[in-house]
C-alpha positions in Angstrom: -21.1 1.4 3.0 -19.4 -2.0 3.2 -16.5 -3.3 1.3 -17.4 -5.0 -2.0 -15.5 -7.4 -4.3 -14.3 -5.4 -7.4 -12.5 -7.9 -9.6 -12.4 -11.6 -10.3 -9.5 -13.9 -9.6 -8.5 -13.8 -13.3 -7.6 -10.1 -12.8 -4.3 -11.4 -11.2 -3.1 -13.4 -14.1 0.7 -13.0 -14.6 0.7 -11.5 -18.1 -1.8 -8.8 -17.2 -1.0 -8.1 -13.6 2.7 -8.8 -12.8 4.5 -6.0 -14.6 8.2 -5.4 -14.0 7.2 -2.3 -12.1 5.0 -4.2 -9.8 7.8 -6.7 -9.1 9.9 -3.7 -8.0 7.1 -2.6 -5.6 7.0 -6.1 -4.2 10.7 -5.8 -3.4 10.0 -2.6 -1.5 7.1 -4.3 0.4 9.5 -7.0 1.5 12.3 -4.6 2.3 10.1 -2.4 4.5 8.5 -5.3 6.4 11.8 -7.1 7.1 13.4 -4.0 8.5 10.7 -3.9 11.2 11.6 -7.5 12.4 8.0 -8.5 13.1 7.0 -11.6 14.9 3.8 -11.7 12.9 2.2 -9.7 10.0 -1.3 -9.2 8.7 -1.7 -8.3 5.0 -5.0 -6.8 4.1 -6.1 -7.3 0.5 -3.4 -9.7 -0.6 -4.5 -10.1 -4.2 -2.9 -13.3 -5.6 -1.0 -13.9 -2.4 2.4 -13.4 -4.0 3.8 -11.3 -1.1 3.0 -14.0 1.5 4.8 -16.7 -0.6 7.9 -14.6 -1.1 8.0 -13.5 2.5 7.8 -17.1 3.7 11.1 -17.8 1.9 12.7 -15.3 4.2 10.9 -16.6 7.3 8.6 -13.6 7.6 5.2 -15.0 8.9 2.3 -13.3 7.1 -1.4 -14.0 7.4 -3.9 -12.5 4.9 -7.3 -11.0 5.2 -9.7 -10.6 2.3 -13.5 -10.6 1.6 -13.1 -12.8 -1.5 -13.0 -16.5 -0.7 -11.7 -17.2 -4.3 -8.4 -15.7 -3.2 -8.2 -18.2 -0.3 -7.1 -15.7 2.4 -6.1 -17.0 5.8 -9.0 -14.9 7.3 -12.2 -14.1 5.5 -13.6 -10.7 6.4 -14.0 -7.0 5.8 -11.2 -4.4 6.1 -13.6 -2.1 7.9 -14.5 -4.7 10.6 -11.6 -7.0 11.1 -12.2 -10.2 13.1 -9.2 -9.6 15.4 -8.6 -8.3 18.9 -6.7 -5.0 19.4 -2.9 -5.2 18.9 -2.9 -8.7 17.5 -0.1 -8.2 14.9 3.3 -6.5 15.1 2.8 -5.1 11.6 -0.4 -4.6 9.5 0.1 -3.8 5.9 -2.0 -3.1 2.8 -0.4 -2.4 -0.6 -2.4 -0.6 -3.4 -5.6 -1.5 -1.6 -7.1 1.4 0.2 -7.8 3.4 -2.9 -10.3 0.7 -3.9 -12.6 2.1 -1.2 -14.2 5.6 -1.1 -12.0 8.0 0.8 -13.9 8.1 4.0 -14.3 4.3 4.0 -10.6 3.9 3.3 -9.8 5.9 6.4 -12.1 3.7 8.4 -10.3 0.6 7.1 -6.9 2.3 8.0 -8.1 2.9 11.5 -8.9 -0.8 11.8 -5.4 -1.6 10.6 -4.1 0.7 13.4 -6.3 -0.9 16.0 -5.1 -4.4 15.1 -1.4 -3.4 14.9 0.9 -3.5 17.9 3.7 -1.5 16.4 3.7 -0.5 12.7 1.4 0.0 9.8 2.8 -0.1 6.3 0.8 0.9 3.2 1.3 1.9 -0.4 -1.1 4.1 -2.4 -1.2 5.4 -6.0 0.4 8.8 -6.5 -0.9 10.4 -9.7 1.5 13.4 -9.8 3.6 13.1 -12.9 7.4 13.1 -12.3 10.5 13.0 -14.3 13.0 10.3 -13.3 16.7 10.9 -13.2 19.7 8.8 -12.4 23.3 10.0 -12.2 26.7 8.7 -11.2 28.4 10.9 -8.6 32.2 10.2 -8.2 32.9 8.7 -4.7 29.2 8.4 -4.0 28.1 6.1 -6.8 24.7 6.1 -8.5 22.0 8.5 -7.2 18.4 8.5 -8.2 15.8 11.3 -7.8 12.4 12.3 -9.0 11.4 15.8 -10.2 7.7 16.6 -10.1 6.5 18.0 -13.4 5.0 21.5 -12.9 1.2 21.7 -13.1 -1.2 24.5 -12.6 -4.0 22.4 -11.2 -4.5 18.8 -10.2 -6.6 16.6 -12.4 -10.0 15.4 -11.1 -10.3 11.7 -10.5 -12.9 9.7 -12.3 -13.9 6.3 -10.8 -12.6 3.7 -13.2 -14.4 0.7 -11.6 -11.5 0.1 -9.2 -10.0 3.3 -7.8 -12.2 5.8 -6.0 -9.3 8.3 -5.4 -5.6 8.7 -5.8 -3.0 10.9 -4.1 -2.5 14.3 -5.9 -5.7 14.1 -7.8 -8.0 17.1 -7.2 -9.2 17.1 -3.5 -6.6 14.6 -2.4 -3.2 16.4 -2.1 -0.4 14.6 -0.4 -0.6 17.0 2.6 -4.3 16.0 3.2 -3.6 12.3 2.9 -0.7 12.5 5.4 -2.7 14.6 7.8 -5.7 12.2 7.7 -3.8 9.0 7.9 -1.1 9.9 10.4 -3.5 11.2 13.0 -2.4 9.7 16.3 0.6 8.0 14.6 4.2 8.9 13.8 4.9 8.9 10.1 8.3 7.3 9.9 8.8 7.8 6.1 7.0 8.2 2.8 8.5 7.9 -0.6 7.8 7.0 -4.2 9.4 4.1 -5.9 11.9 5.4 -8.5 11.3 2.5 -10.9 7.5 2.7 -10.3 6.7 6.2 -9.1 2.9 5.6 -9.3 3.4 3.6 -6.0 4.0 5.7 -2.9 4.9 3.9 0.4 4.2 5.0 3.9 5.5 3.5 7.2 3.7 4.5 10.4 4.6 3.8 14.0 2.1 3.7 16.9 
């Protein structure tokens, strides 16, 4: 199965796409990438291209890959067969993209990301486990945030909604499985959920 276009360019209009929570996730994208001090970066599935524009303001060079010419990526191609030599980019990233592929195909795309990367791979994926968010002020330590998972007897089954084929912590896709499948041959540096947008879970991998 090859990658297929799912949405039209109009899907990325500001009022319907750029929620405050998504802006927070963009901050985390930039924060994780700049910490790695890359010489070059490839973003797979850039959507409206906002991350590249913001990163350019901080002199982080990003190139984009997508199969939709309407989004005007730097490189036109499939995530499962990238038109690049091995170890072309210091960092390869994809944010809220891999779940748009069936699970086995998403793993194939991830392996392509690893192949093209010299050093790191950074991704975010949807995590469907409901959590309660807390924030408290601790004297001498300042504000502290934490997430408490809501108890559940059984994970919900995922139903394809026209975009997402799977999500972390839906039935059949526990976090432990996703970590094991995606970190094979890599070192998982960190994974976390964004406090202000816990539906987004970030992963940083190192070769």
